[in-house]
C-alpha positions as a Python dict, from the first residue, in 0.01 Angstrom:
ca = {
    (1, 'M'): (0, 0, 0),
    (2, 'A'): (311, 188, 62),
    (3, 'E'): (240, 142, 454),
    (4, 'E'): (193, -253, 397),
    (5, 'K'): (562, -251, 249),
    (6, 'N'): (687, -31, 544),
    (7, 'Y'): (555, -299, 791),
    (8, 'I'): (699, -582, 590),
    (9, 'V'): (1042, -443, 554),
    (10, 'R'): (1052, -330, 950),
    (11, 'G'): (960, -692, 1037),
    (12, 'I'): (1243, -836, 812),
    (13, 'I'): (1491, -604, 970),
    (14, 'I'): (1393, -675, 1321),
    (15, 'G'): (1354, -1049, 1256),
    (16, 'A'): (1698, -1056, 1098),
    (17, 'S'): (1855, -864, 1409),
    (18, 'A'): (1699, -1109, 1643),
    (19, 'G'): (1823, -1390, 1454),
    (20, 'I'): (2172, -1246, 1443),
    (21, 'L'): (2152, -1197, 1838),
    (22, 'L'): (2044, -1550, 1865),
    (23, 'S'): (2337, -1675, 1657),
    (24, 'F'): (2594, -1476, 1909),
    (25, 'T'): (2472, -1724, 2184),
    (26, 'G'): (2593, -2021, 1986),
    (27, 'Y'): (2271, -2200, 1924),
    (28, 'V'): (2266, -2150, 1542),
    (29, 'E'): (2513, -2028, 1262),
    (30, 'M'): (2487, -1643, 1187),
    (31, 'G'): (2360, -1703, 836),
    (32, 'R'): (2097, -1964, 939),
    (33, 'G'): (1978, -1736, 1229),
    (34, 'A'): (1931, -1416, 1026),
    (35, 'A'): (1744, -1638, 731),
    (36, 'L'): (1509, -1790, 994),
    (37, 'G'): (1469, -1436, 1149),
    (38, 'M'): (1397, -1261, 801),
    (39, 'I'): (1123, -1550, 750),
    (40, 'G'): (978, -1478, 1082),
    (41, 'G'): (968, -1120, 1043),
    (42, 'F'): (821, -1112, 701),
    (43, 'I'): (542, -1316, 835),
    (44, 'A'): (476, -1106, 1132),
    (45, 'G'): (513, -786, 899),
    (46, 'L'): (284, -921, 667),
    (47, 'T'): (7, -1018, 962),
    (48, 'L'): (67, -672, 1123),
    (49, 'A'): (-5, -495, 766),
    (50, 'K'): (-321, -702, 732),
    (51, 'R'): (-453, -624, 1080),
    (52, 'R'): (-395, -256, 1031),
    (53, 'Q'): (-545, -257, 689),
    (54, 'G'): (-864, -405, 832),
    (55, 'K'): (-905, -122, 1086),
    (56, 'D'): (-929, 168, 851),
}
């Protein structure tokens, strides 16, 4: 269970970073970019955790 949280937190951080980098280009506002990146990162982290759980 602790590994699942690690994947999710890592996905949220990477997603927020990608959203902020996208905001530097001027396509979206910084808050919106970070929020959308966090949502995408959460889903990606959750998917990765579920896939890794099935391989054990």
